C-alpha positions in Angstrom: -5.0 51.2 2.2 -6.9 54.4 2.0 -6.8 54.5 -1.7 -8.6 51.1 -2.1 -12.3 51.1 -3.2 -14.5 49.5 -0.4 -15.3 46.6 -3.1 -11.8 45.8 -3.5 -11.1 46.0 0.3 -14.0 43.6 1.0 -12.5 41.0 -1.6 -9.3 41.0 0.3 -10.6 40.8 4.1 -13.4 38.6 3.1 -11.6 35.4 3.3 -10.6 34.6 7.0 -14.3 35.4 7.6 -16.2 33.0 5.4 -16.9 29.7 6.9 -16.4 26.9 4.3 -19.8 24.8 3.7 -18.5 21.5 4.6 -18.0 22.4 7.9 -21.3 24.3 8.5 -23.0 21.4 7.0 -21.1 18.7 9.1 -23.6 16.4 10.3 -21.0 14.3 12.4 -21.2 13.8 16.1 -18.0 15.9 17.0 -18.5 19.6 16.1 -15.8 20.9 13.5 -16.0 24.0 15.5 -15.0 22.4 18.8 -11.8 22.2 17.1 -11.5 26.4 16.2 -8.2 28.2 17.1 -9.0 31.9 16.3 -12.3 33.7 16.0 -13.3 35.3 12.8 -14.2 38.3 14.5 -10.6 39.3 15.0 -10.6 41.0 11.4 -13.2 43.5 12.5 -10.7 44.9 15.5 -8.2 46.3 13.1 -10.2 49.4 12.0 -13.5 51.2 12.0 -13.5 50.7 8.1 -12.5 47.3 8.3 -15.5 46.6 11.1 -17.9 48.8 8.6 -17.1 46.6 5.6 -16.7 43.0 7.0 -19.7 43.0 9.4 -22.2 42.1 6.6 -19.9 38.9 5.9 -19.2 38.1 9.4 -23.2 37.7 10.1 -23.7 36.0 7.0 -22.7 32.7 8.9 -23.7 32.2 12.6 -22.3 29.6 14.6 -23.7 29.1 18.2 -22.2 26.8 20.7 -22.9 27.7 24.2 -25.0 30.0 26.1 -22.5 32.6 26.5 -22.2 33.1 22.5 -26.0 33.3 22.6 -26.2 36.1 25.3 -23.3 37.7 23.1 -25.6 37.3 19.9 -28.4 38.6 21.5 -26.5 41.9 22.9 -25.4 42.7 19.6 -28.7 42.3 17.6 -30.4 44.3 20.4 -28.1 47.1 19.7 -28.3 46.7 16.0 -31.4 44.7 14.8 -30.6 45.3 11.2 -27.4 42.9 11.4 -30.0 40.3 11.9 -30.9 40.6 7.9 -27.3 39.7 7.0 -27.7 36.4 8.4 -28.4 33.8 5.5 -26.8 30.3 7.4 -27.4 29.4 11.2 -25.9 26.6 13.1 -27.0 25.9 16.4 -25.3 23.5 18.8 -26.9 24.6 21.9 -28.3 27.3 23.8 -31.8 26.9 22.6 -33.3 29.2 25.2 -35.0 32.6 25.7 -31.8 34.5 24.8 -32.1 33.4 21.2 -35.9 33.6 21.1 -35.6 37.1 21.5 -33.4 37.9 18.2 -34.9 35.3 16.2 -37.4 37.4 14.5 -34.5 39.8 13.5 -33.3 36.8 11.2 -35.7 36.7 8.3 -33.6 35.9 5.5 -32.1 32.3 7.0 -31.6 30.1 4.1 -29.5 27.1 5.5 -30.5 26.0 9.2 -28.5 23.5 10.8 -29.0 22.3 14.3 -29.2 19.2 16.7 -32.1 17.2 18.2 -29.9 16.0 21.1 -31.0 18.2 23.9 -30.9 18.0 27.8 -33.9 17.6 29.7 -33.1 21.0 31.9 -32.9 22.8 28.6 -35.3 25.2 26.8 -36.7 24.9 23.3 -38.0 28.3 23.2 -35.5 29.4 20.7 -35.7 26.7 18.2 -39.4 27.0 18.5 -39.0 30.6 17.5 -36.8 29.5 14.8 -39.3 27.0 13.3 -42.1 29.6 13.5 -39.9 32.3 11.6 -37.5 30.9 9.2 -38.5 29.6 5.6 -35.0 27.6 5.1 -34.3 25.8 1.6 -31.7 23.4 3.7 -32.1 21.7 7.0 -29.1 19.8 8.7 -29.8 17.8 11.5 -25.9 17.4 13.3 -24.4 16.2 16.8 -26.1 12.9 17.1 -26.0 11.4 20.5 -28.1 8.7 21.6 -28.0 9.6 25.3 -29.9 12.8 25.0 -32.4 10.7 22.4 -34.5 9.4 25.1 -35.8 12.1 27.4 -39.1 13.9 27.1 -37.6 17.3 25.7 -36.3 15.2 22.7 -39.4 13.9 21.8 -41.0 17.5 22.2 -38.3 18.6 19.7 -39.0 15.9 17.3 -43.0 16.9 17.2 -42.0 20.7 16.9 -39.7 19.7 13.8 -42.4 17.8 12.0 -44.8 20.4 12.3 -42.3 23.0 11.0 -41.7 20.8 8.0 -45.3 20.3 7.1 -45.3 24.5 7.3 -42.1 25.3 5.4 -42.7 26.2 1.5 -39.4 26.8 0.3 -37.4 23.3 1.7 -35.5 21.8 -0.9 -32.6 19.9 0.9 -32.8 17.8 4.3 -30.0 16.0 5.7 -30.0 13.3 8.6 -27.1 13.3 11.0 -24.2 11.4 10.5 -24.5 8.0 12.2 -21.0 6.7 13.0 -21.5 5.6 16.8 -25.2 5.5 17.1 -28.3 4.7 15.0 -29.6 7.8 13.3 -32.8 9.7 13.2 -33.7 7.7 9.8 -34.4 4.6 11.6 -35.4 5.8 15.2 -37.3 8.7 14.2 -39.6 7.5 11.8 -42.2 10.7 12.5 -39.5 12.6 10.6 -39.6 10.6 7.3 -43.6 10.9 7.6 -43.3 14.3 7.6 -40.9 14.8 4.8 -43.1 12.5 2.5 -45.5 15.3 2.7 -43.4 18.2 1.8 -44.0 18.7 -1.9 -40.6 21.0 -2.7 -38.2 18.9 -1.3 -35.9 17.4 -3.8 -32.7 15.8 -2.3 -32.7 13.8 1.1 -29.2 12.5 2.6 -29.2 9.7 4.9 -26.6 8.3 6.9 -27.0 5.1 8.8 -24.6 2.6 10.1 -27.0 -0.2 12.0 -29.1 -0.7 8.6 -27.8 -4.1 7.0 -29.5 -3.5 4.0 -31.5 -6.8 4.0 -35.1 -5.0 3.8 -36.5 -1.9 2.7 -36.9 0.3 6.2 -40.3 2.4 6.5 -38.2 5.6 6.5 -37.0 5.0 3.0 -40.4 3.6 1.5 -42.0 6.8 3.0 -39.4 9.1 1.2 -39.8 7.3 -1.7 -43.6 7.8 -1.8 -42.9 11.4 -2.3 -42.7 12.1 -5.9 -41.1 15.7 -5.5 -37.8 13.9 -4.1 -35.6 13.2 -7.2 -32.6 12.0 -5.2 -32.2 10.1 -1.8 -28.3 10.1 -1.0 -27.1 6.9 1.4 -24.0 6.9 3.3 -23.9 3.9 4.9 -20.6 2.2 6.8 -21.8 -1.2 5.8 -19.8 -3.4 3.4 -20.4 -2.0 -0.5 -21.2 -5.9 -1.1 -24.2 -5.6 0.9 -25.2 -2.1 -0.7 -24.7 -3.5 -4.3 -26.9 -6.5 -3.3 -29.8 -4.3 -2.1 -29.6 -1.9 -5.0 -29.7 -4.7 -7.7 -33.0 -5.9 -6.1 -34.6 -2.4 -6.0 -37.3 -1.5 -8.7 -35.9 0.4 -11.7 -38.0 3.8 -10.3 -35.9 3.3 -6.9 -32.7 2.6 -8.7 -33.3 6.3 -10.6 -33.6 7.8 -7.2 -31.3 6.2 -4.9 -27.5 7.1 -4.8 -24.9 5.1 -2.7 -22.2 7.5 -1.4 -18.7 6.5 -0.4 -17.6 7.2 3.1 -15.3 9.6 1.9 -18.3 11.6 0.4 -17.8 10.8 -3.3 -21.0 9.6 -5.0 -21.1 6.4 -6.4 -22.6 6.1 -9.9 -25.7 3.5 -9.6 -25.0 0.6 -11.4 -27.8 0.8 -13.4 -26.8 4.4 -14.6 -23.9 3.3 -16.1 -23.7 4.0 -19.7 -22.4 1.2 -21.9 -18.8 2.3 -23.1 -18.2 1.3 -26.8 -15.0 -0.9 -27.0 -12.2 -0.2 -29.6 -12.3 -1.7 -32.9 -8.4 -3.1 -31.9 -8.3 -5.6 -28.9 -4.7 -4.9 -28.7 -4.9 -1.3 -28.4 -2.1 -0.3 -25.8 -2.3 3.4 -24.5 0.7 5.5 -24.8 2.6 2.8 -26.5 4.7 5.4 -28.5 5.4 7.5 -25.6 8.9 7.2 -24.0 9.2 5.3 -20.7 9.8 8.7 -18.7 6.3 10.3 -20.0 4.5 7.1 -19.2 5.8 6.7 -15.7 4.9 10.3 -15.0 1.2 9.8 -16.4 0.7 6.5 -14.4 2.1 8.2 -11.1 -0.4 10.7 -11.2 -3.2 8.3 -12.1 -1.9 6.2 -8.8 -1.0 9.0 -6.6 -5.0 9.8 -6.8 -6.4 5.9 -6.7 -4.1 4.0 -5.2 -1.7 5.6 -2.5 -2.5 6.2 0.7 -1.8 9.9 2.6 -0.1 7.9 5.6 0.7 4.1 6.3 -2.0 2.1 7.3 -0.9 0.9 10.8 -2.8 -2.1 10.4 -1.5 -5.8 10.5 -1.8 -6.8 6.8 0.2 -10.3 7.3 -3.2 -12.0 7.1 -3.6 -10.7 3.5 -0.2 -12.4 2.7 -0.7 -15.6 4.4 -4.2 -16.2 2.7 -3.5 -14.6 -0.8 0.2 -15.9 -0.7 0.0 -17.1 -4.5 -1.0 -13.5 -5.7 2.0 -11.7 -7.6 2.0 -8.3 -5.2 5.4 -6.9 -5.1 4.0 -3.5 -3.8 4.1 -2.4 0.2 0.5 -2.7 1.0 0.4 -0.5 3.9 1.3 2.3 1.9 -1.4 1.7 -0.9 -4.5 0.2 -1.8 -3.4 -3.4 -2.8 -7.0 -4.2 -4.1 -6.9 -0.9 -6.6 -3.3 -1.5 -7.4 -3.9 -5.0 -8.4 -7.0 -4.0 -10.6 -5.0 -1.7 -12.5 -2.3 -4.3 -13.1 -4.8 -6.6 -14.6 -6.1 -3.8 -16.7 -3.0 -3.0 -17.7 0.7 -4.6 -18.5 2.1 -1.3 -19.3 5.8 -1.2 -17.7 5.0 2.5 -17.1 2.2 1.3 -14.5 4.7 -0.8 -13.1 7.4 1.8 -12.8 5.1 3.6 -11.2 4.1 0.9 -8.7 7.9 0.2 -7.8 9.1 3.3 -5.8 7.8 1.1 -2.4 8.4 -2.7 -3.1 7.2 -5.1 -0.3 8.7 -8.7 -1.0 6.6 -11.4 1.1 6.5 -14.0 -1.1 9.0 -15.8 -3.7 6.3 -15.6 -6.2 6.1 -11.9 -6.0 10.0 -11.6 -6.1 9.9 -13.9 -8.9 7.4 -11.8 -10.8 9.0 -8.4 -10.1 12.4 -9.6 -11.2 11.0 -10.9 -14.6 9.3 -7.2 -15.0 12.9 -6.0 -14.1 14.6 -8.1 -16.7 12.1 -7.1 -19.3 12.6 -3.5 -18.5 15.7 -2.8 -16.2 14.9 1.1 -16.2 12.0 0.5 -13.5 14.7 -0.3 -11.2 15.7 3.5 -10.9 12.3 4.2 -9.4 12.7 2.0 -6.3 13.0 3.9 -3.3 11.9 1.7 -0.4 11.7 -2.3 0.1 10.0 -4.6 2.5 12.0 -8.1 2.6 10.0 -10.8 4.5 10.6 -13.7 2.6 14.3 -14.7 3.6 16.1 -13.8 0.5 19.0 -12.8 2.1 19.5 -16.0 3.7 18.4 -18.3 0.6 19.3 -16.3 -2.6 22.8 -16.1 -3.9 21.9 -13.7 -6.2 20.6 -11.2 -3.8 22.9 -9.0 -4.8 21.9 -8.4 -8.3 18.6 -7.7 -7.1 20.1 -4.6 -5.0 22.4 -3.6 -8.2 19.2 -2.9 -9.9 17.6 -0.5 -7.5 20.7 2.4 -7.2 18.4 4.8 -5.9 17.1 2.6 -2.9 16.6 4.9 0.4 14.9 2.6 2.8 15.1 -1.1 3.6 13.0 -3.0 5.9 14.3 -6.5 6.5 12.2 -9.2 8.6 12.7 -12.6 9.4 16.4 -12.4 10.2 18.4 -15.4 11.0 21.8 -15.8 11.3 22.3 -16.4 7.3 20.5 -13.6 6.4 22.7 -11.5 8.8 25.7 -12.5 6.7 23.8 -11.8 3.8 23.1 -8.4 4.7 26.9 -7.8 5.3 27.7 -8.7 2.0 25.0 -6.5 0.6 26.2 -3.6 2.8 29.0 -2.1 0.7 26.3 -2.4 -2.4 23.7 -0.2 -1.0 25.6 1.5 2.1 26.3 4.2 0.1 22.6 5.7 -0.6 20.6 4.0 1.8 19.3 6.2 4.4 16.8 4.1 6.4 17.5 0.7 7.8 15.0 -1.6 9.9 16.4 -5.0 11.1 13.8 -7.0 12.8 12.9 -11.0 13.7 9.2 -10.5 12.5 8.0 -13.6 11.0 7.4 -14.0 7.4 4.0 -14.9 6.0 5.0 -18.4 4.9 8.1 -19.1 7.5 8.8 -20.2 10.8 10.7 -18.2 13.3 14.5 -17.7 12.9 16.5 -18.7 15.6 20.3 -18.5 16.7 22.6 -20.8 18.1 25.0 -19.3 21.1 27.7 -19.6 18.8 26.4 -17.1 16.5 28.3 -13.7 17.5 28.4 -11.1 14.8 31.0 -8.2 14.6 31.0 -4.8 13.9 31.7 -5.3 10.3 28.0 -5.8 9.8 27.4 -1.9 10.0 30.6 -0.9 8.2 29.1 -0.8 4.7 26.3 1.5 5.7 28.3 4.6 5.2 25.1 6.9 4.4 22.9 5.6 6.7 20.7 8.1 8.9 18.3 6.1 10.7 18.5 2.6 12.1 15.8 0.7 13.9 17.0 -3.0 15.3 14.9 -5.4 17.0 17.2 -8.6 16.7 16.0 -10.7 19.8 18.9 -12.3 21.5 21.5 -11.9 18.6 25.0 -11.1 20.1 27.6 -8.8 18.7 31.2 -9.1 19.7 32.4 -5.8 21.7 36.2 -6.4 21.0 35.6 -6.0 17.1 34.3 -2.0 17.8 35.0 0.4 15.4 35.4 4.1 16.1 34.4 5.3 12.4 31.0 2.8 12.2 27.8 4.6 10.8 29.2 8.0 10.5 26.1 9.5 9.2 23.5 7.9 11.8 20.9 10.3 13.3 18.4 8.2 14.8 18.8 5.0 16.6 15.9 3.0 17.5 16.0 -0.1 19.7 13.4 -2.6 20.3 14.1 -6.1 22.1 17.8 -6.5 21.8 20.9 -8.3 23.3 23.1 -5.7 25.4 26.1 -6.4 23.6 24.8 -4.2 20.6 24.4 -1.1 22.5 27.8 -2.0 24.2 29.2 -2.1 20.6 27.5 1.1 19.6 28.9 2.5 22.5 32.4 2.6 21.2 31.5 4.1 18.3 31.8 7.9 17.5 28.5 8.6 16.0 29.3 12.2 15.5 25.7 13.1 14.1 23.5 11.1 16.4 20.7 13.3 17.7 17.7 11.1 18.4 17.7 7.9 20.7 14.7 5.5 21.4 14.7 2.4 23.6 11.6 0.3 24.2 13.6 -2.3 26.6 15.0 -2.0 30.0 17.2 1.1 29.8 20.2 -0.7 32.0 21.2 -2.2 28.9 21.8 1.2 27.3 23.7 2.7 30.5 27.0 2.8 28.7 25.6 4.1 25.4 23.8 6.9 26.8 27.1 7.5 29.1 28.9 7.9 26.0 26.4 9.6 23.6 24.5 11.5 26.0 25.8 14.9 25.2 25.2 14.7 21.9 20.9 13.6 22.3 18.2 16.0 21.7 15.5 13.5 21.5 14.9 10.6 23.7 12.2 7.9 24.0 12.3 5.9 26.7 10.4 3.4 28.8 11.0 2.2 32.4 14.5 2.4 34.0 15.4 5.6 32.5 16.8 7.2 35.6 18.3 10.5 37.4 21.9 9.4 36.1 20.6 8.8 32.7 18.7 12.2 32.4 21.8 13.9 33.6 24.1 12.5 31.1 21.9 14.1 28.4 22.8 17.9 29.1 21.5 19.2 25.9 18.1 17.3 25.7 15.2 19.0 24.2 12.6 16.5 23.7 11.8 13.6 26.1 8.8 11.0 25.5 8.1 8.8 28.1 6.2 5.4 27.8 3.2 4.2 29.5 4.7 2.3 32.2 6.4 5.5 33.6 5.4 6.7 36.5 4.7 10.3 37.5 7.3 9.9 40.2 9.8 9.7 37.8 9.5 13.6 37.4 9.6 14.6 41.2 13.5 14.7 41.6 14.4 15.9 38.0 15.6 19.4 36.8 16.9 20.3 33.5 18.0 23.6 31.9 17.3 22.6 28.2 14.5 20.4 28.1 11.5 22.1 26.0 9.0 19.3 25.2 7.9 16.6 27.3 5.3 13.7 26.0 3.3 11.3 28.0 2.0 8.5 26.5 -0.6 7.5 29.4 -4.5 7.1 28.7 -6.4 10.2 28.7 -9.6 8.8 30.0 -10.2 7.4 33.7 -9.8 8.2 37.2 -6.5 6.2 37.3 -4.9 8.0 34.3 -5.9 11.5 34.9 -4.5 11.4 38.4 -1.0 10.6 36.9 -1.5 13.9 34.5 -2.6 16.0 37.5 0.8 14.5 39.4 2.8 15.7 36.5 1.1 19.3 36.3 1.5 19.7 39.9 5.0 18.8 39.9 6.3 20.7 37.0 7.5 24.1 37.7 9.8 26.8 36.0 12.5 26.4 38.6 13.2 22.9 37.8 12.7 23.1 34.0 13.1 26.8 32.8 13.1 26.1 28.9 10.2 23.6 29.1 7.4 25.1 26.6 5.2 22.0 25.7 3.7 19.0 27.3 1.8 16.7 25.1 -0.7 14.0 25.8 0.5 11.9 23.3 -2.2 9.0 23.1 -4.2 9.5 19.9 -7.3 10.3 22.1 -9.5 13.3 22.1 -8.9 15.3 25.4 -10.3 18.5 24.6 -14.0 19.1 25.6 -16.4 19.6 22.6 -19.1 21.5 24.1 -20.0 23.8 27.0 -21.5 21.2 29.3 -18.0 18.8 28.8 -16.0 21.8 29.4 -17.4 22.1 32.7 -16.8 18.6 33.8 -13.6 17.9 32.2 -10.1 18.3 33.7 -8.2 19.3 30.7 -9.0 23.3 30.5 -8.3 23.5 34.0 -5.0 21.6 33.8 -3.8 23.5 30.6 -4.9 27.0 32.4 -2.6 26.1 35.2 0.5 25.1 33.0 0.0 28.1 30.8 0.3 30.5 33.9 3.8 29.1 34.0 4.5 29.7 30.3 3.7 26.2 29.2 1.5 25.0 26.6 -0.7 21.5 26.8 -1.4 19.9 23.6 -3.2 17.0 22.6 -1.4 14.3 20.2 -2.4 16.6 17.0 -0.5 19.6 18.4 -3.9 21.3 19.2 -4.0 23.3 22.4 -6.9 24.6 24.6 -8.7 27.7 23.6 -10.3 29.8 26.2 -14.2 30.2 25.3 -16.5 32.8 26.1 -17.8 32.7 29.7 -21.1 34.0 30.7 -20.8 37.0 32.9 
């Protein structure tokens, strides 16, 4: 390390000190820095040489979120005023008072200035006033929009000061309004800002984000910006449907179209319709791309295209049954929760290449007979696409009505996941028939009475009783999810060697006879058990398989006896219905993770979390390391004021003293902030 030149060492240690511009310039209503898990300044603590080399990089971007940070910056720049000359980007999320006002003059080279207009009435504007008078920024970003703080007298005073500063700034090139996701932005509410920007002759780009404007008229703010000839581009981000945006755009004058750019919610800029250059069509109308390439190569190319344009990063949790009920004639065979069905449909209109069909086929979703017939036609013309199938959803009763269903499964030898809905007695018999065909490759199976788009709910006669043979063919199955209502099984047909590779079992609304049947099976690899109904149905199952279980998710009825039957349990997830009193009399040697699913706001729910925190102790749960607030809600405070009011940091601190980490649903923990001494 000593032999490295300072320039090389700077290149090595710089990356953790740099702040990505998309974070610095984030204009949302929740600061991305409220989720910081480490301090960049830790790099400087390695040695004096690291401190000497890295200090200029550390001060290049300064983020101030609290009064304690402002005081720390004041102390540093008071002792070393030359450090202020390194600052190029400054983001202020609060603490606008005299602490900053004293050191702002030491930062004369700030080019990028980000701050919020949301201020409390008891705050001081001395720091921002000094910044407005000292800086000559080329870019200004407004952030952390909060309508609750936008109506006091101090906010209005701040807007007036900003407008005055815009008139004085001579290098301003880029101005961004806050991103409006919950409230109307300053673009509509503070017309004075747009008027001030209209008088700035150096301004070239303005970013506008607005959720309330319905594109039915030309707002005054936009007229004001368009009156400034130096503004070359106005980038407009809106949450309104794209059809409204396009309609508004086509009604605009050519000059407005040239300067107005619509931006999608993911930040990608759409090319204005009027600016699209004409595309010359090929002389051959029958041109077929990659027609001479082998199928494997075409599939690989299309797969890359589709992964970028169509597939979602995670399944869409929304209900898509409306789509199939209203457009049941469409021949869609792909699973809509895993991809953008409209984009996939448009691709199929553009090309009938079997490489495209094969690339869409890994995740099939048959909810109509039309979709099934269409895909079978493709399969008949090109049998090789069947090898691409990895998962399949069947909601159209094929197992019950199609005698040739075996052929469909025989054509998909690599099927790994199968989700079956609309399961009546005939469909269950069909499942038993196809089990030996797919059972040696299938890893995940879901059995549900979920209603199909064009069907009535299946029903069972009291005489419909099924045996253990239903599962006999699924020798490779690792995950089973069952919700079959009152479908009954005969315990006398139990077999100890059924489902030999099952690792995860999830049970919804079922007849208790199913769990009794599985209690007689060995299930040697079972590790996870989830039950969403009364646990009394599973008493015999838990008693038999409890020693194998490492993870359990349960609801009301899971008692001390069930808990004791799982001596090796490591993770326990409790539903919303479970009360905190459940924890009082429990103890466990190996439980390492506890997940709670109560709401995270409201006095009633917060009282439950406090009860759990007060009742947990290392003597009862010596291995417990994590407690998770599993509801998908934000629990950690985003700024200094919220931290003083929120009970979550206090609970996290109390649990940390016992060696237990409190996490939110993303796994994020509370990081103690710098405090004013």
